[in-house]
C-alpha positions in Angstrom: -17.3 152.8 192.1 -14.1 151.0 192.3 -16.0 147.8 193.7 -18.3 147.9 190.8 -15.4 148.2 188.3 -13.7 145.2 189.9 -17.0 143.1 189.8 -17.4 143.8 186.1 -13.8 143.0 185.2 -14.4 139.6 186.8 -17.6 139.0 184.9 -16.1 140.0 181.6 -12.8 138.4 182.2 -11.3 141.6 181.6 -8.2 143.8 182.8 -7.6 147.5 182.6 -4.3 148.9 181.0 -3.6 152.6 181.7 -1.1 154.9 180.2 1.2 157.0 182.4 -0.5 160.2 181.5 -4.0 159.1 182.7 -5.5 160.7 185.7 -4.5 159.3 189.1 -7.8 157.5 190.0 -7.6 155.9 186.5 -4.0 154.6 187.2 -5.0 153.4 190.5 -7.8 151.2 189.3 -5.6 149.6 186.6 -4.1 146.3 186.4 -1.2 147.5 184.6 0.3 151.0 183.9 3.0 151.9 181.5 3.7 153.5 177.9 1.6 152.5 175.0 3.7 149.8 173.3 4.8 148.3 176.7 1.0 147.9 177.7 0.2 146.5 174.3 2.9 143.8 174.6 1.5 142.9 178.1 -2.1 142.8 176.7 -0.9 140.2 174.2 0.5 138.1 177.0 -2.6 138.2 179.2 -5.2 135.4 179.6 -7.9 138.0 179.8 -10.6 138.0 177.0 -11.2 141.7 177.2 -8.7 144.5 177.4 -10.0 148.1 178.6 -7.4 150.5 177.4 -7.3 153.7 179.2 -5.2 155.9 176.8 -6.0 157.0 173.3 -7.3 155.5 170.0 -4.0 154.6 168.4 -3.1 152.7 171.5 -6.2 150.7 171.5 -5.4 150.0 167.8 -2.0 148.7 168.6 -3.4 146.5 171.2 -5.8 145.0 168.5 -3.0 144.5 166.2 -1.1 142.4 168.7 -4.2 140.6 170.1 -6.7 139.9 167.4 -8.4 137.2 169.7 -9.3 139.5 172.4 -12.0 142.3 172.7 -10.3 145.8 173.0 -12.4 148.7 174.6 -11.5 152.4 174.7 -14.0 153.9 177.0 -14.2 157.3 175.2 -14.2 157.0 171.3 -13.3 160.7 171.2 -9.9 160.3 172.9 -7.6 160.8 170.0 -4.0 161.8 169.3 -3.5 165.2 167.4 -0.2 164.0 166.3 -1.5 160.6 165.0 -3.9 162.6 163.0 -1.2 164.7 161.2 -0.3 161.7 158.8 -2.9 159.6 156.8 -2.3 156.8 154.4 -3.1 159.2 151.6 -0.6 161.7 152.8 2.2 159.2 153.2 1.7 157.6 149.8 2.0 161.0 148.2 5.1 161.8 150.1 6.7 158.5 149.3 6.0 159.2 145.5 8.1 162.5 145.9 11.1 160.7 147.5 13.6 158.2 146.2 12.8 154.6 147.5 13.6 154.5 151.2 12.4 152.8 154.4 9.7 154.2 156.4 10.2 154.5 160.1 6.9 155.0 161.8 6.4 156.1 165.3 4.1 153.7 167.3 2.1 157.1 167.9 0.2 156.8 164.6 -2.9 155.0 163.1 -2.9 151.3 162.2 -3.5 152.4 158.5 -0.2 154.3 158.5 1.7 151.5 160.4 0.4 149.0 157.5 2.5 151.3 154.8 5.6 151.3 157.1 8.8 149.3 157.0 9.2 149.3 160.7 7.9 151.0 163.8 9.9 152.5 166.6 9.2 154.0 170.0 10.7 157.2 171.6 13.0 154.9 173.6 14.5 152.9 170.5 14.2 155.2 167.6 18.1 155.6 167.1 18.5 151.7 167.4 15.7 151.2 164.7 17.1 153.6 162.3 20.7 152.2 162.6 19.3 148.6 162.2 18.2 149.4 158.7 21.6 150.0 157.4 19.9 152.5 155.0 21.6 155.8 153.8 18.2 157.6 154.1 14.8 156.9 155.8 11.7 158.7 156.2 10.3 159.2 159.8 6.8 159.9 160.4 4.9 161.6 162.1 6.9 163.5 164.6 9.4 165.8 163.4 10.8 166.5 166.8 11.5 162.7 167.5 13.2 162.6 164.0 15.4 165.6 164.5 16.4 164.2 168.0 17.2 161.0 166.3 19.2 162.5 163.6 21.5 164.1 165.9 22.7 160.4 167.1 22.8 158.7 163.7 24.5 159.1 160.4 21.6 158.1 158.4 19.8 160.9 156.5 16.5 161.4 158.0 13.7 163.0 155.9 11.1 164.5 158.4 7.3 164.7 158.4 5.9 167.9 159.8 3.8 166.5 162.6 4.4 167.1 166.3 2.8 166.4 169.6 1.1 169.6 170.7 1.7 169.0 174.3 5.5 168.5 174.0 6.0 171.1 171.3 4.5 173.6 173.7 7.6 173.3 176.1 10.1 175.9 175.2 13.9 176.5 176.0 12.7 179.5 178.0 10.3 177.3 180.3 13.2 175.0 181.0 15.9 177.6 181.9 13.3 179.2 184.2 12.6 175.8 186.0 16.3 175.2 186.1 17.0 178.5 187.7 14.4 177.9 190.4 15.4 174.4 191.0 19.3 174.4 190.5 19.7 171.1 192.2 17.3 169.1 190.0 18.0 167.0 187.0 16.1 167.7 184.0 14.3 164.7 182.2 13.0 165.5 178.7 10.8 163.2 176.5 12.1 162.8 172.9 9.0 164.6 171.5 10.1 167.7 172.8 11.8 170.3 170.5 15.6 169.7 169.9 16.6 172.8 171.7 14.8 171.6 174.8 16.1 168.0 174.6 19.8 169.7 174.3 19.2 171.0 177.8 18.4 167.8 179.4 20.5 165.5 181.7 18.6 162.5 180.1 16.1 162.1 177.1 13.8 159.3 178.0 10.5 157.7 177.3 7.9 157.7 180.1 9.1 154.2 181.3 12.5 155.3 181.0 11.9 158.2 183.4 10.6 156.0 186.1 13.6 153.8 185.8 16.0 156.9 185.6 14.7 158.5 188.7 14.7 155.4 190.6 18.4 154.5 190.0 19.6 158.1 190.4 21.2 159.2 193.5 19.7 162.7 193.1 16.6 163.7 194.8 14.9 166.3 192.6 13.8 166.1 189.1 12.4 168.6 186.5 10.0 166.5 184.4 9.6 167.5 180.5 6.6 165.7 179.6 2.9 165.5 180.1 2.0 166.6 183.7 0.2 163.1 184.3 3.7 161.6 184.6 4.3 163.3 187.8 2.0 160.8 189.5 3.6 157.4 188.5 7.1 159.1 189.1 6.0 160.1 192.7 4.2 156.8 193.3 7.5 154.7 192.3 9.8 157.1 194.1 7.9 158.6 197.2 11.1 160.1 198.8 12.0 162.1 195.8 10.8 165.4 194.3 9.3 165.9 191.0 8.7 169.5 189.3 6.9 170.0 185.9 9.1 171.8 183.5 5.8 173.6 182.8 2.4 173.4 184.0 1.0 173.9 180.3 1.8 170.4 179.4 -1.5 169.0 179.5 -3.0 166.6 177.1 -6.8 167.0 177.0 -7.1 163.6 175.3 -5.5 161.7 177.9 -7.7 163.2 180.6 -11.2 162.4 178.9 -11.6 158.8 180.4 -13.4 158.7 184.1 -14.3 155.9 186.2 -17.9 156.3 185.0 -16.8 155.8 181.4 -15.1 152.6 182.4 -18.2 151.3 184.2 -20.3 152.0 181.1 -17.8 150.3 178.7 -17.8 147.4 180.8 -21.4 147.1 181.2 -22.4 147.7 177.6 -19.1 146.5 176.1 -19.1 149.9 174.5 -16.1 151.4 172.7 -14.8 148.4 170.9 -11.7 149.1 168.7 -10.6 146.6 166.1 -8.5 146.6 162.9 -9.6 145.0 159.8 -7.4 141.7 159.0 -5.7 143.1 155.8 -4.6 146.3 157.6 -3.6 144.3 160.9 -1.4 141.9 159.2 0.7 144.5 157.5 0.8 146.7 160.5 1.7 143.6 162.5 4.9 143.2 160.4 6.1 146.6 161.1 5.3 146.2 164.8 7.0 142.8 165.0 10.0 143.9 163.3 10.5 146.5 166.0 9.8 144.0 168.8 12.2 141.4 167.4 15.1 144.0 167.7 14.5 144.3 171.5 14.7 140.4 172.0 
């Protein structure tokens, strides 16, 4: 199967990008692994004609926004994101009509249509920096209320919340973490900013998925409790084979991130099936919000 995929990749002038939550066999076949925005930026820098994205729909859309000249494939059309679905352009327009004028800070885990209505995008790693950069008295953050609440604790800007959330991260409770800590008192606890504020409050570090890999690598500690989707344990262990990683809860499984199989990849490459593209009018508006964010990181 892997040999067949490699042959197809050469024939199509294609590369595979895989999110850190994907199954091990998908990460192993990928040319690049990482978090969603990191991968989309790398996709824009590659010479490949075709980008096969092993993740969920909004990730493939972001790659299309940044790389309109490339063909973006998502092997499973039904690989979506429940949190991204919790905000639509119509809902956002209605909310903005109810609030005083203010910037809209949109998490990259959102649709292109929503990004197109936004002032600037943010990631879980740079949300505080993005909010502070606007020098506004108040902002609306969409769609993740947990990320917004965790950001609000680190800025003087008033943040209006959107009642969206990641079902996987929101599932982790304070009780789950305390139980894991009691079993592994020697371990540091890493929490994703999509977790509830009371969970993040227990963390030794609140980090994006790529941030977790760096943190574990640079730490002199040997054990870590991981407060994010369980797929993250694989790249953590791969990058740090001499260290121990414990899931904060075995229930933190995103079904959408587990949908793509090696067979799906073969089918997608053989038939060029699952193309994801963003219309040019939406792409240009969404690109502005994404580029403003990327520009701050330079």
